[in-house]
N, CA, C and O atoms as CSV, one atom per row, in Angstrom:
chain,resi,resn,atom,element,x,y,z
A,1,UNK,N,N,186.427,102.767,193.885
A,1,UNK,CA,C,185.659,103.085,192.707
A,1,UNK,C,C,186.603,103.602,191.629
A,1,UNK,O,O,187.442,104.464,191.889
A,2,UNK,N,N,186.462,103.076,190.428
A,2,UNK,CA,C,187.320,103.483,189.322
A,2,UNK,C,C,186.587,104.495,188.445
A,2,UNK,O,O,185.453,104.263,188.028
A,3,UNK,N,N,187.240,105.606,188.174
A,3,UNK,CA,C,186.665,106.632,187.316
A,3,UNK,C,C,187.253,106.466,185.927
A,3,UNK,O,O,188.470,106.385,185.762
A,4,UNK,N,N,186.385,106.417,184.934
A,4,UNK,CA,C,186.859,106.275,183.562
A,4,UNK,C,C,186.663,107.588,182.820
A,4,UNK,O,O,185.873,108.437,183.231
A,5,UNK,N,N,187.382,107.741,181.737
A,5,UNK,CA,C,187.306,108.931,180.888
A,5,UNK,C,C,187.633,110.207,181.649
A,5,UNK,O,O,187.102,111.275,181.346
A,6,UNK,N,N,188.511,110.088,182.640
A,6,UNK,CA,C,188.904,111.259,183.407
A,6,UNK,C,C,189.707,112.220,182.533
A,6,UNK,O,O,189.540,113.436,182.623
A,7,UNK,N,N,190.561,111.681,181.706
A,7,UNK,CA,C,191.369,112.489,180.802
A,7,UNK,C,C,190.660,112.628,179.460
A,7,UNK,O,O,190.112,111.656,178.941
A,8,UNK,N,N,190.669,113.817,178.906
A,8,UNK,CA,C,190.024,114.053,177.612
A,8,UNK,C,C,190.627,113.164,176.525
A,8,UNK,O,O,189.928,112.744,175.603
A,9,UNK,N,N,191.937,112.877,176.636
A,9,UNK,CA,C,192.599,112.050,175.629
A,9,UNK,C,C,192.072,110.615,175.616
A,9,UNK,O,O,192.220,109.908,174.619
A,10,UNK,N,N,191.462,110.186,176.715
A,10,UNK,CA,C,190.926,108.825,176.796
A,10,UNK,C,C,189.603,108.673,176.057
A,10,UNK,O,O,189.168,107.555,175.782
A,11,UNK,N,N,188.965,109.786,175.736
A,11,UNK,CA,C,187.654,109.760,175.093
A,11,UNK,C,C,187.804,110.130,173.626
A,11,UNK,O,O,188.433,111.134,173.293
A,12,UNK,N,N,187.234,109.333,172.769
A,12,UNK,CA,C,187.282,109.651,171.344
A,12,UNK,C,C,186.495,110.917,171.075
A,12,UNK,O,O,185.422,111.126,171.640
A,13,UNK,N,N,187.027,111.748,170.222
A,13,UNK,CA,C,186.341,112.977,169.843
A,13,UNK,C,C,185.349,112.709,168.717
A,13,UNK,O,O,185.472,111.729,167.982
A,14,UNK,N,N,184.391,113.574,168.599
A,14,UNK,CA,C,183.422,113.490,167.522
A,14,UNK,C,C,184.133,113.757,166.202
A,14,UNK,O,O,184.854,114.747,166.075
A,15,UNK,N,N,183.937,112.892,165.232
A,15,UNK,CA,C,184.617,113.027,163.942
A,15,UNK,C,C,183.610,113.291,162.834
A,15,UNK,O,O,182.401,113.160,163.029
A,16,UNK,N,N,184.121,113.662,161.679
A,16,UNK,CA,C,183.248,113.839,160.513
A,16,UNK,C,C,182.564,112.526,160.154
A,16,UNK,O,O,181.411,112.517,159.723
A,17,UNK,N,N,183.276,111.420,160.333
A,17,UNK,CA,C,182.672,110.108,160.061
A,17,UNK,C,C,181.484,109.857,160.987
A,17,UNK,O,O,180.487,109.267,160.570
A,18,UNK,N,N,181.584,110.301,162.239
A,18,UNK,CA,C,180.461,110.192,163.174
A,18,UNK,C,C,179.263,110.993,162.667
A,18,UNK,O,O,178.129,110.517,162.700
A,19,UNK,N,N,179.525,112.211,162.201
A,19,UNK,CA,C,178.444,113.051,161.679
A,19,UNK,C,C,177.822,112.448,160.432
A,19,UNK,O,O,176.605,112.494,160.255
A,20,UNK,N,N,178.656,111.881,159.566
A,20,UNK,CA,C,178.139,111.230,158.361
A,20,UNK,C,C,177.255,110.055,158.747
A,20,UNK,O,O,176.179,109.875,158.178
A,21,UNK,N,N,177.701,109.254,159.711
A,21,UNK,CA,C,176.924,108.096,160.161
A,21,UNK,C,C,175.593,108.532,160.763
A,21,UNK,O,O,174.555,107.933,160.481
A,22,UNK,N,N,175.621,109.567,161.584
A,22,UNK,CA,C,174.395,110.058,162.211
A,22,UNK,C,C,173.428,110.605,161.166
A,22,UNK,O,O,172.227,110.343,161.224
A,23,UNK,N,N,173.957,111.360,160.218
A,23,UNK,CA,C,173.117,111.920,159.163
A,23,UNK,C,C,172.496,110.816,158.325
A,23,UNK,O,O,171.312,110.874,157.994
A,24,UNK,N,N,173.286,109.819,157.984
A,24,UNK,CA,C,172.777,108.693,157.206
A,24,UNK,C,C,171.697,107.942,157.981
A,24,UNK,O,O,170.655,107.604,157.420
A,25,UNK,N,N,171.938,107.679,159.265
A,25,UNK,CA,C,170.971,106.941,160.084
A,25,UNK,C,C,169.652,107.696,160.187
A,25,UNK,O,O,168.582,107.096,160.087
A,26,UNK,N,N,169.725,108.999,160.385
A,26,UNK,CA,C,168.505,109.802,160.465
A,26,UNK,C,C,167.748,109.734,159.141
A,26,UNK,O,O,166.523,109.614,159.140
A,27,UNK,N,N,168.451,109.808,158.027
A,27,UNK,CA,C,167.769,109.760,156.726
A,27,UNK,C,C,167.126,108.395,156.483
A,27,UNK,O,O,166.051,108.312,155.890
A,28,UNK,N,N,167.779,107.330,156.936
A,28,UNK,CA,C,167.205,105.997,156.779
A,28,UNK,C,C,165.927,105.836,157.600
A,28,UNK,O,O,164.941,105.282,157.115
A,29,UNK,N,N,165.943,106.316,158.830
A,29,UNK,CA,C,164.751,106.238,159.676
A,29,UNK,C,C,163.638,107.095,159.076
A,29,UNK,O,O,162.480,106.681,159.037
A,30,UNK,N,N,163.998,108.296,158.608
A,30,UNK,CA,C,163.008,109.171,157.974
A,30,UNK,C,C,162.370,108.477,156.772
A,30,UNK,O,O,161.146,108.452,156.644
A,31,UNK,N,N,163.200,107.913,155.889
A,31,UNK,CA,C,162.672,107.249,154.690
A,31,UNK,C,C,161.787,106.061,155.045
A,31,UNK,O,O,160.762,105.842,154.399
A,32,UNK,N,N,162.166,105.292,156.061
A,32,UNK,CA,C,161.373,104.153,156.509
A,32,UNK,C,C,160.012,104.626,157.030
A,32,UNK,O,O,158.971,104.061,156.697
A,33,UNK,N,N,160.050,105.679,157.857
A,33,UNK,CA,C,158.794,106.188,158.397
A,33,UNK,C,C,157.935,106.826,157.326
A,33,UNK,O,O,156.710,106.709,157.365
A,34,UNK,N,N,158.553,107.498,156.372
A,34,UNK,CA,C,157.805,108.134,155.283
A,34,UNK,C,C,157.096,107.089,154.436
A,34,UNK,O,O,155.959,107.290,154.008
A,35,UNK,N,N,157.772,105.978,154.198
A,35,UNK,CA,C,157.152,104.889,153.441
A,35,UNK,C,C,155.903,104.379,154.165
A,35,UNK,O,O,154.860,104.174,153.544
A,36,UNK,N,N,156.014,104.179,155.461
A,36,UNK,CA,C,154.851,103.756,156.249
A,36,UNK,C,C,153.772,104.816,156.280
A,36,UNK,O,O,152.585,104.496,156.208
A,37,UNK,N,N,154.163,106.058,156.385
A,37,UNK,CA,C,153.194,107.162,156.408
A,37,UNK,C,C,152.402,107.212,155.101
A,37,UNK,O,O,151.185,107.398,155.105
A,38,UNK,N,N,153.111,107.044,153.989
A,38,UNK,CA,C,152.430,107.070,152.691
A,38,UNK,C,C,151.462,105.910,152.522
A,38,UNK,O,O,150.490,106.013,151.774
A,39,UNK,N,N,151.722,104.812,153.211
A,39,UNK,CA,C,150.820,103.652,153.177
A,39,UNK,C,C,149.765,103.728,154.283
A,39,UNK,O,O,148.957,102.815,154.455
A,40,UNK,N,N,149.790,104.835,155.025
A,40,UNK,CA,C,148.898,105.043,156.166
A,40,UNK,C,C,149.058,103.961,157.224
A,40,UNK,O,O,148.091,103.539,157.859
A,41,UNK,N,N,150.304,103.520,157.398
A,41,UNK,CA,C,150.662,102.559,158.437
A,41,UNK,C,C,151.515,103.303,159.457
A,41,UNK,O,O,152.701,103.547,159.232
A,42,UNK,N,N,150.898,103.660,160.579
A,42,UNK,CA,C,151.569,104.494,161.575
A,42,UNK,C,C,152.090,103.702,162.763
A,42,UNK,O,O,152.629,104.288,163.703
A,43,UNK,N,N,151.942,102.392,162.740
A,43,UNK,CA,C,152.366,101.582,163.874
A,43,UNK,C,C,151.518,101.911,165.082
A,43,UNK,O,O,150.290,101.937,165.000
A,44,UNK,N,N,152.169,102.160,166.199
A,44,UNK,CA,C,151.449,102.490,167.427
A,44,UNK,C,C,151.177,103.983,167.558
A,44,UNK,O,O,150.604,104.426,168.553
A,45,UNK,N,N,151.588,104.763,166.555
A,45,UNK,CA,C,151.403,106.211,166.596
A,45,UNK,C,C,150.118,106.611,165.894
A,45,UNK,O,O,149.566,105.861,165.088
A,46,UNK,N,N,149.657,107.809,166.219
A,46,UNK,CA,C,148.566,108.405,165.458
A,46,UNK,C,C,149.177,109.081,164.230
A,46,UNK,O,O,150.397,109.219,164.134
A,47,UNK,N,N,148.343,109.495,163.312
A,47,UNK,CA,C,148.821,110.184,162.117
A,47,UNK,C,C,149.553,111.472,162.512
A,47,UNK,O,O,150.594,111.802,161.944
A,48,UNK,N,N,149.005,112.184,163.480
A,48,UNK,CA,C,149.604,113.439,163.938
A,48,UNK,C,C,150.973,113.188,164.578
A,48,UNK,O,O,151.909,113.959,164.363
A,49,UNK,N,N,151.090,112.119,165.359
A,49,UNK,CA,C,152.376,111.784,165.974
A,49,UNK,C,C,153.401,111.411,164.909
A,49,UNK,O,O,154.572,111.775,165.016
A,50,UNK,N,N,152.964,110.688,163.887
A,50,UNK,CA,C,153.866,110.315,162.795
A,50,UNK,C,C,154.345,111.558,162.056
A,50,UNK,O,O,155.521,111.657,161.704
A,51,UNK,N,N,153.442,112.504,161.821
A,51,UNK,CA,C,153.818,113.741,161.141
A,51,UNK,C,C,154.804,114.542,161.978
A,51,UNK,O,O,155.772,115.092,161.454
A,52,UNK,N,N,154.554,114.604,163.280
A,52,UNK,CA,C,155.464,115.327,164.175
A,52,UNK,C,C,156.846,114.665,164.170
A,52,UNK,O,O,157.867,115.351,164.124
A,53,UNK,N,N,156.871,113.354,164.218
A,53,UNK,CA,C,158.145,112.629,164.211
A,53,UNK,C,C,158.889,112.846,162.905
A,53,UNK,O,O,160.102,113.059,162.915
A,54,UNK,N,N,158.190,112.797,161.786
A,54,UNK,CA,C,158.824,113.052,160.492
A,54,UNK,C,C,159.414,114.465,160.442
A,54,UNK,O,O,160.520,114.663,159.940
A,55,UNK,N,N,158.680,115.432,160.959
A,55,UNK,CA,C,159.193,116.809,160.979
A,55,UNK,C,C,160.414,116.930,161.879
A,55,UNK,O,O,161.363,117.638,161.544
A,56,UNK,N,N,160.398,116.244,163.019
A,56,UNK,CA,C,161.550,116.269,163.923
A,56,UNK,C,C,162.771,115.621,163.276
A,56,UNK,O,O,163.887,116.127,163.402
A,57,UNK,N,N,162.560,114.511,162.589
A,57,UNK,CA,C,163.666,113.841,161.897
A,57,UNK,C,C,164.225,114.716,160.783
A,57,UNK,O,O,165.439,114.787,160.594
A,58,UNK,N,N,163.344,115.378,160.049
A,58,UNK,CA,C,163.787,116.268,158.965
A,58,UNK,C,C,164.641,117.395,159.541
A,58,UNK,O,O,165.692,117.727,158.993
A,59,UNK,N,N,164.183,117.982,160.648
A,59,UNK,CA,C,164.930,119.065,161.293
A,59,UNK,C,C,166.285,118.577,161.798
A,59,UNK,O,O,167.300,119.251,161.621
A,60,UNK,N,N,166.298,117.417,162.420
A,60,UNK,CA,C,167.562,116.860,162.927
A,60,UNK,C,C,168.532,116.599,161.774
A,60,UNK,O,O,169.725,116.881,161.886
A,61,UNK,N,N,168.017,116.061,160.670
A,61,UNK,CA,C,168.868,115.810,159.503
A,61,UNK,C,C,169.494,117.111,159.012
A,61,UNK,O,O,170.695,117.170,158.746
A,62,UNK,N,N,168.676,118.146,158.896
A,62,UNK,CA,C,169.166,119.439,158.412
A,62,UNK,C,C,170.261,119.971,159.335
A,62,UNK,O,O,171.272,120.494,158.865
A,63,UNK,N,N,170.062,119.839,160.648
A,63,UNK,CA,C,171.060,120.319,161.605
A,63,UNK,C,C,172.371,119.552,161.480
A,63,UNK,O,O,173.442,120.156,161.410
A,64,UNK,N,N,172.289,118.221,161.453
A,64,UNK,CA,C,173.512,117.424,161.331
A,64,UNK,C,C,174.207,117.694,160.002
A,64,UNK,O,O,175.430,117.819,159.950
A,65,UNK,N,N,173.437,117.781,158.942
A,65,UNK,CA,C,174.022,118.032,157.625
A,65,UNK,C,C,174.678,119.414,157.576
A,65,UNK,O,O,175.740,119.576,156.975
A,66,UNK,N,N,174.054,120.396,158.201
A,66,UNK,CA,C,174.633,121.746,158.239
A,66,UNK,C,C,175.952,121.766,159.000
A,66,UNK,O,O,176.916,122.405,158.578
A,67,UNK,N,N,175.983,121.058,160.126
A,67,UNK,CA,C,177.234,120.974,160.884
A,67,UNK,C,C,178.313,120.323,160.031
A,67,UNK,O,O,179.447,120.800,159.973
A,68,UNK,N,N,177.953,119.238,159.376
A,68,UNK,CA,C,178.912,118.533,158.536
A,68,UNK,C,C,179.403,119.427,157.402
A,68,UNK,O,O,180.600,119.472,157.121
A,69,UNK,N,N,178.492,120.132,156.757
A,69,UNK,CA,C,178.876,121.016,155.657
A,69,UNK,C,C,179.766,122.159,156.141
A,69,UNK,O,O,180.718,122.540,155.459
A,70,UNK,N,N,179.458,122.702,157.311
A,70,UNK,CA,C,180.270,123.824,157.808
A,70,UNK,C,C,181.667,123.362,158.207
A,70,UNK,O,O,182.638,124.087,157.989
A,71,UNK,N,N,181.785,122.181,158.782
A,71,UNK,CA,C,183.115,121.694,159.155
A,71,UNK,C,C,183.903,121.279,157.931
A,71,UNK,O,O,185.125,121.430,157.903
A,72,UNK,N,N,183.234,120.764,156.928
A,72,UNK,CA,C,183.918,120.395,155.688
A,72,UNK,C,C,184.438,121.642,154.994
A,72,UNK,O,O,185.555,121.644,154.476
A,73,UNK,N,N,183.643,122.695,154.979
A,73,UNK,CA,C,184.060,123.954,154.364
A,73,UNK,C,C,185.247,124.558,155.065
A,73,UNK,O,O,186.160,125.064,154.412
A,74,UNK,N,N,185.255,124.517,156.405
A,74,UNK,CA,C,186.375,125.058,157.169
A,74,UNK,C,C,187.652,124.289,156.887
A,74,UNK,O,O,188.720,124.885,156.742
A,75,UNK,N,N,187.551,122.963,156.806
A,75,UNK,CA,C,188.726,122.139,156.549
A,75,UNK,C,C,189.280,122.432,155.165
A,75,UNK,O,O,190.490,122.578,154.989
A,76,UNK,N,N,188.390,122.518,154.188
A,76,UNK,CA,C,188.840,122.781,152.824
A,76,UNK,C,C,189.558,124.122,152.732
A,76,UNK,O,O,190.598,124.228,152.081
A,77,UNK,N,N,189.006,125.154,153.386
A,77,UNK,CA,C,189.631,126.470,153.338
A,77,UNK,C,C,190.990,126.465,154.042
A,77,UNK,O,O,191.942,127.067,153.546
A,78,UNK,N,N,191.089,125.793,155.191
A,78,UNK,CA,C,192.373,125.765,155.911
A,78,UNK,C,C,193.409,124.974,155.138
A,78,UNK,O,O,194.588,125.326,155.151
A,79,UNK,N,N,192.989,123.904,154.461
A,79,UNK,CA,C,193.930,123.128,153.658
A,79,UNK,C,C,194.457,123.952,152.493
A,79,UNK,O,O,195.628,123.841,152.131
A,80,UNK,N,N,193.597,124.777,151.905
A,80,UNK,CA,C,194.016,125.623,150.785
A,80,UNK,C,C,195.036,126.634,151.273
A,80,UNK,O,O,196.041,126.869,150.602
A,81,UNK,N,N,194.792,127.246,152.450
A,81,UNK,CA,C,195.700,128.249,152.977
A,81,UNK,C,C,197.050,127.623,153.344
A,81,UNK,O,O,198.095,128.239,153.134
A,82,UNK,N,N,197.031,126.402,153.890
A,82,UNK,CA,C,198.276,125.728,154.265
A,82,UNK,C,C,199.100,125.355,153.039
A,82,UNK,O,O,200.329,125.386,153.087
A,83,UNK,N,N,198.438,125.006,151.950
A,83,UNK,CA,C,199.127,124.589,150.745
A,83,UNK,C,C,199.646,125.782,149.932
A,83,UNK,O,O,200.465,125.600,149.032
A,84,UNK,N,N,199.180,126.998,150.238
A,84,UNK,CA,C,199.611,128.166,149.463
A,84,UNK,C,C,200.981,128.638,149.873
A,84,UNK,O,O,201.491,129.612,149.317
């Protein structure tokens, strides 16, 4: 049996680009669902399920965006200190 990703160096680390992609994807799904919600087209969901999903997507977006903003702020501050 072959074990993969045994070494941490073999696995790609989470990057800011990954966070940007995730944040963008969540916003696209949210906007798509919001458009359907406004047209009262819930697909296979009830109105309440659609509202819950929209709230969950909004919360997830805020979390990913906050992580991205906090890591961007840390990088900017460390770059300023290194350049001084």
